[in-house]
N, C-alpha and C positions, 0 to 999 in steps of 0.2 A: 135765398137759402129756406128749403123746404122745413115745415117744424120738426125739430129733432135732427134733422140732416147733417150729416156731416160725411165726407170723402173716406173711404178706407184705405188702407196701406196698401199701395202698390194698384190702385184702382184710379183709371184715368178721369179725367174731367168728363168725359162723355158718359162713360159706364157708371157712373156716379150719377148723372141728371138722369138715365134712362132707368136706373134703381130706382131713384127717387121718386121718379113719376109712376112707376109700376106701384110703388109702395101706397102713395099717397091717392092717386088719381086711377085705379087699375083698369079702367075700362076706356082710357086714351091712350092712342098708339100714335106713337111718333114717327115720321119718317126721316129721312136723312138729315143729319144734323150737321151743321158747320159753324165752326166758332166765328162769331163776329168782332167781339170785340175783349180782350184779355186786358183786367184792370190789376195794376199792382201801384199800390201807395201806403201810406203810412197814414196811421188816425193821429188828426193834430190834436186832439189832447194829449192822448195816453203815449204816442210813439209808437204803436204798435202795429206789424206789419199786416198789411190787408190783402187779401186778393181774390177775384172773383172771375169766372169766365161768363160770358152772355152769349147764349149759342141762338140761332135760327134754325128752325126745322120747316123743311121744305113741304113737309105735308102734317097736318094732324088730324085725327079722325077717333069718333067714337065720342061717349059720353065724358060730362064731368062730373064723375059719380064719385063722391070722397071714398078711401078705402075704408078701413079698419077702425070702424066706429066706435068700438070699444076703447082701442088705444087714443082715439082723438079725444071723447070722453074722459079718458084718464089726464090727459095732459091740459085738458081745460079745467078741470075739477068737477066737471057733470055727476061724475059718480058721487059727489059730496053735495050735490044740490044747488052748486055755484053757478050751472051754465042755465041762461035764460034762453 
């Protein structure tokens, strides 16, 4: 899961992945995606249901440049001097 990433209502797993990649790594372009594995289980301690979808991209290109630095700094506490 990406920082702060959650699936929106009526959003498919693929659409969620593409949106999160675009937000966090805006210069990375993904080709066709295919589902590799759908993982549904329960947390052993809490009993809470968990689900993840693992995708494989046929092609990926572009730079791994982080997106909105202000948002990343805010989440990490860098704006308060906590980031080194």
